[in-house]
C-alpha positions in Angstrom: 170.2 82.7 105.2 171.2 80.1 102.3 173.2 78.1 105.2 170.1 77.6 107.4 168.4 76.6 104.5 170.6 74.4 102.9 171.2 72.7 106.7 167.1 72.2 106.8 166.9 70.2 103.3 169.7 68.1 104.7 167.4 67.4 108.2 169.7 69.2 110.6 168.3 70.7 113.6 168.1 74.8 112.6 167.9 77.5 115.2 164.6 78.5 113.6 162.8 77.2 110.2 163.8 78.5 107.2 161.1 80.2 104.9 160.3 81.0 101.8 157.1 81.2 99.5 156.0 79.6 96.3 155.1 82.0 93.7 157.0 84.9 96.1 157.8 87.3 93.1 154.4 88.2 92.0 151.2 90.2 92.0 150.3 90.8 95.2 153.6 93.3 95.4 152.8 97.2 94.2 156.3 97.3 92.5 155.6 94.0 91.0 152.3 95.3 88.9 154.5 98.3 88.0 157.5 96.8 86.6 155.1 94.7 84.4 153.0 97.1 82.9 156.0 98.2 80.7 156.1 93.7 80.0 154.6 91.2 79.0 154.9 87.9 81.2 156.8 86.3 78.1 158.9 89.5 77.8 159.8 89.9 81.9 160.8 86.1 82.1 163.0 86.1 79.2 164.5 89.4 79.9 167.2 88.7 82.9 167.9 91.9 84.7 163.5 92.3 84.6 163.3 88.6 85.7 166.3 89.5 88.4 164.8 92.2 89.6 161.3 91.0 90.3 162.9 87.5 91.8 164.9 90.0 94.2 161.7 92.3 94.9 160.2 90.2 97.8 163.9 89.5 99.2 164.2 93.4 99.4 160.8 93.3 101.1 160.9 90.4 103.7 164.7 88.9 103.4 163.3 85.4 102.6 166.2 82.4 102.9 165.9 81.2 99.6 165.1 83.6 96.0 163.3 81.6 93.4 163.9 82.3 90.3 161.0 84.5 88.4 160.0 82.0 85.3 157.5 79.5 84.7 157.1 75.6 84.4 156.2 75.9 80.6 159.5 77.3 79.4 161.0 73.6 78.6 157.7 73.1 76.4 160.2 75.5 74.1 163.0 72.7 73.7 160.4 70.3 72.6 158.5 72.0 69.7 155.5 73.7 71.5 154.5 76.9 71.5 152.5 78.6 74.7 151.2 81.7 75.4 149.3 83.6 78.7 145.8 84.4 77.9 144.1 86.6 80.1 141.7 85.0 82.5 142.9 81.6 81.2 145.8 80.8 82.0 148.7 79.5 79.7 147.5 78.2 76.5 149.4 75.7 74.5 148.8 76.5 70.8 150.3 73.4 69.1 148.7 70.8 71.7 148.9 66.7 71.8 146.2 65.6 69.7 146.8 62.3 68.2 149.2 59.8 69.5 151.9 60.6 66.8 152.1 64.2 68.3 153.9 62.6 71.4 156.5 61.9 69.2 159.5 64.4 70.6 163.0 64.8 70.3 164.3 67.2 73.1 166.6 69.9 71.7 169.3 71.5 73.8 168.0 73.5 76.6 171.0 76.2 77.0 170.3 77.1 73.2 166.3 77.3 73.9 166.8 78.9 77.2 169.7 81.1 77.6 168.1 83.9 79.7 167.2 81.2 83.0 171.0 80.5 83.0 171.9 83.8 82.7 168.8 84.8 85.5 170.7 82.0 87.9 174.1 83.2 87.6 172.7 86.9 88.7 170.8 85.7 91.4 173.7 83.6 93.2 176.3 86.6 92.3 173.8 89.1 93.9 172.2 86.8 96.9 176.1 84.7 97.8 175.6 83.6 101.4 173.1 85.6 102.6 170.3 83.4 100.8 170.0 80.1 98.7 169.1 80.5 95.2 166.0 78.5 94.0 165.6 77.3 90.6 162.9 74.6 89.7 160.7 72.7 86.9 157.8 71.7 86.2 157.6 67.8 86.3 156.7 65.2 83.6 152.9 64.7 84.2 152.0 68.3 84.5 153.8 69.1 81.3 151.9 66.3 79.6 149.0 67.5 81.2 149.2 71.1 80.1 150.5 70.0 76.3 147.5 67.4 76.3 144.8 69.7 77.4 146.0 72.6 75.7 144.8 75.3 78.3 144.7 75.0 82.4 141.6 72.5 83.4 140.2 70.8 86.9 140.4 67.2 85.9 143.3 67.3 82.9 141.3 64.2 81.3 142.7 64.9 77.9 146.1 63.4 79.3 144.6 60.6 81.5 142.5 59.5 77.9 145.9 59.4 76.3 147.4 57.2 79.3 144.3 54.9 78.9 143.7 55.3 75.1 147.4 54.6 74.0 149.6 53.5 77.1 152.5 53.9 74.5 152.2 57.3 73.3 151.8 58.5 77.0 154.6 57.1 78.2 156.8 58.1 75.3 155.3 61.7 76.2 156.5 61.5 79.4 159.6 60.0 78.8 160.3 63.4 76.2 159.9 65.6 79.0 161.8 63.6 81.5 164.9 63.8 79.0 164.4 67.6 78.9 163.9 68.0 82.4 166.7 66.3 83.0 168.9 68.4 81.3 166.8 71.6 82.6 167.8 71.1 86.0 171.7 70.4 85.3 171.4 73.3 83.3 170.1 75.0 86.5 172.8 73.9 88.4 175.7 75.2 86.6 174.2 78.2 86.5 174.2 78.5 90.2 171.2 77.3 92.0 171.8 75.6 95.3 168.7 73.6 95.2 165.8 72.7 92.9 162.1 72.6 93.4 160.4 69.5 91.1 156.4 70.8 90.8 154.6 68.0 89.6 151.3 69.7 90.8 148.7 67.4 88.9 150.4 64.3 89.7 147.8 63.6 92.4 145.3 62.8 89.6 146.6 59.9 88.6 145.9 56.7 90.6 148.7 55.5 93.2 149.1 52.7 90.6 149.8 54.5 88.0 152.1 56.9 90.0 154.2 54.4 90.4 154.3 52.1 87.0 154.7 55.5 84.9 155.9 58.7 86.6 157.9 57.2 90.0 160.8 56.0 87.9 161.0 59.2 86.1 161.0 61.6 89.5 163.5 59.2 90.9 165.7 60.1 87.6 165.2 63.9 87.8 166.1 64.0 91.4 169.0 61.8 90.5 170.1 64.3 87.7 171.8 66.8 90.0 174.3 66.9 93.2 172.3 69.6 95.1 169.3 69.3 97.3 165.9 68.5 95.9 162.3 69.0 96.8 159.3 67.5 95.1 155.9 68.8 95.5 152.5 67.5 94.5 149.0 68.3 95.1 146.4 66.1 96.3 148.9 63.0 97.3 148.0 63.6 101.5 147.9 59.5 101.3 150.6 58.8 99.3 153.1 61.0 100.8 155.2 57.9 100.8 155.6 57.6 97.3 156.9 60.8 97.4 159.6 60.0 99.8 160.2 56.7 97.2 161.2 59.7 94.8 164.3 59.6 96.9 163.8 63.8 96.6 165.6 65.4 99.7 162.7 67.1 100.9 159.1 66.3 100.4 157.0 69.3 99.9 153.3 69.3 101.8 150.5 70.9 100.3 147.4 72.7 102.9 145.7 69.8 103.0 148.2 67.5 104.8 148.6 67.5 108.5 152.0 68.2 109.3 152.7 66.5 112.0 151.3 63.2 110.7 153.4 63.9 107.6 156.5 63.9 110.1 155.4 60.4 111.9 155.0 58.9 108.2 158.3 60.3 106.3 160.9 59.8 109.7 163.4 62.0 109.4 162.7 63.0 105.9 162.5 67.3 106.0 159.7 68.5 104.7 158.0 72.2 103.2 155.1 73.5 103.5 152.6 73.9 104.3 150.1 76.8 105.3 147.1 77.4 103.3 147.8 80.0 101.2 144.4 81.2 101.7 144.6 82.3 105.6 146.7 85.1 104.2 143.4 86.8 104.1 143.0 86.7 107.4 144.1 89.5 110.2 148.1 89.6 110.4 147.9 88.0 114.4 145.6 85.1 112.7 148.4 84.8 110.4 151.1 84.4 112.9 149.1 82.3 115.2 148.6 79.5 112.7 152.5 79.9 111.2 153.6 79.5 114.6 151.1 76.3 114.9 152.5 75.0 111.9 156.5 75.5 113.0 155.6 73.9 116.6 154.0 71.1 114.5 157.0 70.1 112.1 159.6 70.2 114.9 163.0 71.7 115.0 165.3 69.6 112.5 164.3 69.0 108.4 161.9 71.7 108.3 161.4 74.3 105.6 158.5 76.9 106.3 156.4 77.8 103.4 152.5 77.6 102.3 151.1 74.5 101.2 150.4 76.0 97.7 151.0 79.6 95.7 151.1 83.0 97.5 147.5 84.4 95.7 148.0 87.5 93.7 145.1 89.4 96.3 146.5 89.1 99.6 147.4 91.8 101.7 151.0 92.7 101.9 151.2 92.8 105.1 149.9 89.3 105.9 152.8 88.1 103.6 155.2 89.9 105.7 153.4 88.9 109.6 153.9 85.2 107.8 157.9 85.7 107.4 157.8 87.9 110.8 156.5 84.6 112.8 159.2 82.6 110.9 162.0 84.6 112.2 160.8 85.3 115.7 161.3 81.6 116.6 164.3 81.1 118.4 165.2 77.5 119.7 
């Protein structure tokens, strides 16, 4: 339910935890795979009626309390003049990556002009869902976006952007600034179009040292969070020892990856709402085990300010019945 989600995001006690899954619309669903046979990924996300159908597929099966728009964090590369495509077996590939400090100089163009299909999609979802579920928008964060355009493709270390920070800190800051400007415009656009909440995915921010996160990224995260008047969720992997940094962004909700003990996180963050954090790999177990571990997380998180989710996106090969078990467990809670 939309209200259940929003109350939890405000830190209120709820009769059960609201629940959704990162990447909940995707290849683990046979109806998704069937639909995608007729569309490339870029075609699917940029065709609003197709993207709306995909976004709603998990809602029709599991009735999560929030429906996240079917899109990609790299869409905001377009207003900055970066071209990208998805390459089978590789992932997103940036066709004109940052190869010198001069390449970091970017002036964002209007996101509404470049990404009209995003606003159309969110308007459709908001109208379809009404008060039945929250409509979620999202964006990539400045460091994660910079990491992709410097590396050119997925990487374990994203050394290219970290090298840029060391060798050319001014260019590094200019690149982060350009992405922050476009992301601020983007999240405002999403809220105007009907998003009830926004998740900021700066997934690879944990590759920065705590000192560099505080110096370079924290002020930019604050700026993005402050750009809207709807609840915001901030998510980064591998920051378990530095959750205070995520809390300092001012985001309403701190997203937790699966490496974090959720009870310890709640003690550390106080009244700050949290989201998470079942290990996505556990969805390969049997349904009873999924239900048991899900309820363990619910118990550990407490009765107020918890949005149930995975600690990262659902994997494309997990059994659908185990995804169903996750949602069933959440909805079985009664307080």
